[in-house]
N, C-alpha and C positions, 0 to 999 in steps of 0.2 A: 876348436878354434873357429872363430866367427868368419864367415866369408859372405860376400854380397850375392854371388850368382855362380852357376856352373859355367864351365868353359868348354863347349863343344858344339858341333853342328846339330841343328834341330833334326830329330828323328822323323818328324813329319815331312821335312824337305827331302830326306833321303828316300823314304818309302813311297810318299805320295807327292809328286811334283805339283799337282793341283789341289793340295790339301787345304789351301786357303779358302776354297769354296765350301768346305764343311763348317766353317765358323759361322756362328750366329752373329747378326749385325750388332746387337747389343753387347755381346761378349767381346767383339772386336773393338768397340768404342771404349769399353772398360779396360781392355788390354793396352790401348794407346794411352789412356789416362794414367795407368799404373807404371808406365815407363818414365817415372820421375825420380831423379836422383835424390831429391830431398826426402821423399817418402821412404825410399829404400835405406838411406843413411839413418833416418830416425829409427826404423825398425832394427837395423844392425846395431845401433847404439844401445837399444833396449836389450837385445840378445847378449851383448857383451857384458851386461851386468850380472849374468848368471853366476859367474865365478870371477875372482879377481884377475886371473891371467888368461881369460878367454880370448883376448885379442891376439896373443902371441903363442900360447901353448895349447896342448891337447890335440886330439884328433879333429879332423874336419867335421864341422857340424852342418846342420841343414841351412842352406843359404837364406839370407834375409828376404830376398825377393820371392823365394818359394813359400816361406811362411806367410808372408803378406798375401800372396795370391791365393793360396789354399784357404786361408781364413775368409777372404772375400768371397770365394766360390762357395764355401760352406754356408756363409750367411745368405748369399743370394738364392741358393737352392733349398735352404732350410733343412740341411742335412745334419745328422749327428756326426761325431768324429769318425766313427766306424764307417758310416755311409760315405763320408768324404774320401776316406782312404780307398775304399772299394771302387768308387766311381772314377776317381782320378787314375787309379792303376789300370782300369780297363778301357780308357778312352784316349786316343791319340790327340784329340782336340784339347782335352783338359790337361794332358801332359804338356802340350805346347803352351797353353795359356799359363800354367803354373811354372813354366821354365824348367821342367824336369826332364822332358824328352826321354832319353835312354837311361837315365839314372834311376836309382831306387826311390820309390815313393815313401815318404816318412809315414810310419805307422801311427795309429790313433793315439797311443800313449805319448809318443814323442810330440805330436802336435798339441796335445793337452798341456804338456809341460811348457812348451814354447809359448802357447797362447796366454798362459798365466803371467809371463813376463811383460806382455803388452797391457800394462795397467792403465788407469784413467789418465794420467798425464800424457802417456804416449798416444792414446786414442784422441785426446783433445788436440794434440799437435797435428795428428793426421787429419782430423776434421778441419782444423784451421788451414792446413795446406790445401785441402780440397776446395775450401771456400776461396782461397787465393787463386787457384786454377780456374774456378768458375768465373771469377771476376776477370781474369786474363782472357778467357774465351768469350766473355760478354754473355754468359748464360744468366748470371745474376748481377744486379747493379746496386742492390741494397735500398731500392726505393720503397719496398713494401716489407712489412714485418707482421708475422702472425705468431701468436704465443698461445699455448694451451698446455694442459697437463694430462697425463694418462697414467694408469696404474700398471706397473709391471709386476705380475704375480710371481711369487717364488714357488719353487717346486716342492710343496709340502702337502701332506694330507690335511683334511679338515680338522682343526684343533679342537679337542675336548679335554677336560680335566683328566678324565680316565686314561685316554690315549697318551697324553703327555707324561703321566706318571708311569705308564707301561714303557714308553720310550726311555724314560730315565733309568728304570731298572735294567732294561736290555742293554743300553749303552754302557752303564757303569759295570755291569757284569762282564761284558766283553772287554772293557778296558782293564779290569782287574786281572782277567786271565792272561792278557797280553804281557803283563809285568810279572807273571808267575804266581799270582795269589790263588788260593783255593777258595772257590765261591760256590755256595749252594745253588742248585738249579731251582729257580722259582718261576719259570716260564709258564707252567700249567696253572699254578695258583693265580698268577697275575691275569692270564688270559681268561680264566673262568670268571673272575670278578669284573673284568672289563665287559665281558659278554652279558653278565647279569645286570650290570648298570645300564647297558644299552637297551636291554629288554624292559627294565623297569621304567626307563625314561619315556617309553611310549604311552604309559598310563599315568604319567605325572604332569600332563599338560592341562590347559585350562578348559579343554573340551570334554573332559571326563568328570564324573560326579565328584563332589568335594571329598566324600569319604574315601573313595578309591585313590584319589590324588594324594591325600594325606598319608595313607598307608604306603603308597609307592615312594613318596619322598622320604619317609622315615626309613624304609628299607634301603634306599639309595645312600642315605647318610651312613648306615651301618656298613654297607659295602665299601664306600669311600674310606671310612676309617680303617678297615682292614687293608685296603690297597695302599693307603698312606703309611701304615705301620710297616709293610714290607719295603716300601721305598725308603723310609728312614733307616731301616736296618742295613740295606745295601749302601746307602749314602754314608753311614758312619763307618762301615768297613772300608769304603773308598777313601774317606778322610784319613783313617789310620794308615792305609797303604801309601797315600801321598806324603804323609809326614815321614814315613820310613824311607821312601825312595825320592827324597827331595833332590832336585838337580837333574834328574833324568828326563829325557825328552817325552816318553810316553806318560810319565807322571805329570808333566806340565799340562798336557792335553786333558788328562783325567781331572786335574784340579779345576780347569775351566768348566768341565761338565758337571762337577760337583756343585759349583756356584749356581749354574743354571737349574739343576734339580732342586737345590735349596729354595730358589725363587719360585719354582713351580709348586713346591709343597706349601709355601707361604700363601700363594695366590689361591690354591685349592682350598686351604683352610679358611681363607676369608670368603671365598665365593660360595662354597658348598655348606660349610658348617655354620658360618656367621651370616650368610645372605648378603654380603657386600659384593655386588656384581661390578662395581666401579673401582676395582682395585687398580692403582696406578702402575704403569710400566709392565703390562701383561707380557708374558713370554708365550708365544704361540707355536714355537718350534725350537727343539734342541739343536737342530742341524743348521737352521737359518735364523739365528737369534735376532738378527736385525729386521726381521719381518714386522711390518706394522699392520694394524687393523684399520682399514680405510672404508668409509661409507660415502659414496658420491651420489647417492640417490638413484641408482640404476634399478629399473624394475626387474630385469632378468637376473641381476646379481647384486643384491643390495649391499652385501658385505664382501670385500675383497681383501686378500692377504698378500701383501707385497710392499713395494715402495712407490711413492709418487715421483714421477719423472716429469720435469719441465722440458718442453720441446719448442723451439722457435724456428721459423722457416722464413725464407725470402721468396723471391719470384720462382715460379715453376715448381713449387713445393720442395725447394732445395733446403734441406735441414742444415742450419748454420751453427747450432749449438744445442746442447742438452745439459741437464744437471739433475742429479738425484737429490730430491728435496729432503730437508731434515724432517724429523717426526713432528707432527702437529703443526706444520708450517702452512699458513694460509696462502691461497693463490694471489691475494692482493699484494703480499709482500714480495712476490716474484716479478712484478711488473717493472719496477725500477732497475734491478740488475739485468733484466732482459734487454731493456733499452740501452743501458750502458755497454753491454756486450755487443750489441748490434753496431753501436757507434764506434766501438773499438775495432770491429772487423772491417767496417766499410768506411771509416774516416768521416762519418757524417750521420745525421739522423735520417730516418726514413720519411718519405712523404705521407705514407699511410701506415698506421699501426692498428691491428685488429686483435681482439681477444674475446672470449665469451663472458658471460655474466659473472663468473667467479672472480674476475679481475676488476670488475666495474666499481669505481668509486670516484668521487669528485677529486680526491687527492691524486689518484693515478692519472686522471685526465689532465690535471694541472701540471703534474710532473712531466707528462709527455709533451705538452705544449712548451714548457720551459726548456726542454731539450731540443726544440726546433721542429717537432712533428706537426705537419700542417693539418692532417685529417686523423682524428682519433675516433675509433669505433669501439666503444665499450658499452654494450647494451645492458641496461639496468632494470629490465622488467622482472617481475617475480618469476621464480622457477616454474610454478605451475602453469604459467601462460606461455612458456616457450615450447616449441615443437622441435624435437631432436632431428626430424627429417628435414625441416626447413632451415634451421640454424646449423649448418654443417660447415662452419668456417674454422673449426678448431683442428689442431694437429692430432688430438686424440680421436676426433671423428674421422680424420683422414686415415689414421692407423686402423681403426675398427671398420672402416668403409661404411659408416653409418650416415646415410644421406648423401654420400658422394662415392662414386665408383673409382675414383682416382686414388690409388694407394701410393706408398713411398716407392716410386720406381716400379710399379706393378705392370706398367705397359698397357693397362686397360684404357678404353676410350674415355676421354674426359666428358664430364657432365657438368652443366652449369650449377653452381651452388648459390643459394640465397644467403644474404648477410643481413639479418634482421637487426635494425638499430633503432627503430621507433617503438614506443610503448603500445601504439595502436595498430601496428602493422600486422602482427600475427593474429590477434583477435578478429581483425577484419577478414582475413583469409578463412578462419574457422567459421565465422558467421556465413560466408559464402557457401561453405561446404554444408552447413546445417540447413540453409535455405534450399540448396539444391536437392538434398535428400528428402525434404518435406514437400517437394513438388513446386515450390515457388521459384521464380526466376532469379537466379543469382545475379549479383551486381557485377557489371563488367568494369574494365579499367576506366571507361569514360564516366562512371558514376562515382569514382573515388574522390576523396578530398583532394583538392589541388595541391595543398601543401604537402600532404603525404605522398602524392604521386611524384612531385619534384624530388622529395627526399629519397624515395626509392630509386628513381632514375639516376640521381647523382651517385648513389652507392653502387648501382650496377656498373656505371662507367668506371668507378675507381676500383672496385673489387672484382669485376668480371674477369680480366686476364689473370688476376692473382689466384682466384679460386678455381678457375678452370685449368690452371697449369700451362697456359699458353705463353 
C-alpha cells in the first residue's frame, strides 16, 4: 500500500539534540525544497500505478518521500544503488534527509524497482514543479534561454560485427535454456573465431602492404562466415522454440532477441561480405537497441554511442527542460520547440536566446524574433574557426566543463565565459596568440575594430550574468 511518509519522531533529534549542525548547507537547502506536497503527491501517484489496488490493499510500501529523496541523494553523489543503500544506512544525516530515521532502509533492488516507476512523464512534471518553485523564489525569471545538445552514452561495449554475433549466440543460448530447451554449448568455438578475427584485423588496415592486407581480409571473411553459420543455427533453434512456446513470457523476450540477431546477421552480411558499410538502421547493441551512432566532431572521441539529448537552461544555469532527440534529428529542428517550451514555462519569450553554431540559421533567427526574443545569439562561423575553450556557452559544454568550471550545481567557483557571435571575433584572438608566440607585439583592445569592440561589449553585458551563473 502506498503511503506518503513515515510517522515518528526523528532519530537525530533523539540521539543528537544538536544534530542540525552536522548538515551540509547545500543539503539543507535541498531538504527545504523537497518539502513540497506537489512533488510528493506526484511521486505517490506514480508509485500507486504499480498494481491496481496499491492505494488500498497490500502491505505498507516504501513512502513516496523516501523514494524521492533517496533518488535525489543518489544522483547528487553519483552513487550506484548499492552504494546509496550502504551510505544512507550508515549515516544519521542521510537518514534524516531521506525521512527514514529509525525505520529500515530500502535495499537496492527495491529502490531499482521503484525508480522504474518514475518514467519520463513523472520526471517532466517534477522538473516543471521545480521551475515553478524557482520562479516563486525569484531564482529564475525566464529572461534568458540557452539551448544545446549533449550525447548521453549507453552502457555498452565497443560494437563490432564479431562481438555482436557472439552476444547473439550467448543471449539466445541462455534464453533457450531458461525455457527448458536443450542447446549445444558453442561458447568456445565462438570465442575462438572472435579472437582470430581481432588478431587478423590488426594486419588488415591501410598501413600494411597490399598483399598482407588482402590475405588478412580474405581470412577474416572465412572466419566471419563460420561465425555467422553458428549464429544462424542457434537463431533457427530459437525460432522453433518460440513457435512452440508462444504466449509464454520468456518466449516473448526471446522473440525480440531473435529479431535483433536476424538484423545483426543481415548487417554483417552486407558490411563484411558485400562491402556495404552504409547499411541503414545499424544495431550496435542487443541490450540497448535504441543506441544511435553519433559523430559530433570531437577530437578525443570522434564516434559516440548513445542518444542525443537537448538541454535548455535559464538564469543561473537552471535546467528548465530536456528532451531525448529522435534518431538523425538535426539541431536546427530543436530550436523552435525549445522556444515554445520556454514560453510555456515562463508565460513569455526570453529577452536573450543563445545557442551554438549547430542551431544557427536565418530561419531560426527569424523564428526567435517572431516569438518576441529581443537578442538572438546564433553564431554561424565555420566549425574549424571556432574554439571550444572560448565558445563555452552551451549546456553540453557546461556538462563536460569544457571552457567553463561551472557545472550543473557543482558548487565550483564561477568563471566568466565568452560568447562568440561575430565571424571575425575568434580569428582576431587567434591572430593575437600567433603574433605573441612569434615575438611580435600583440594587438590590445585599443587597436581592435570599433564595431567589433562594441559588439563584444554588448554581448558581455547581456551574457555575462547568464554565463557566469550569477
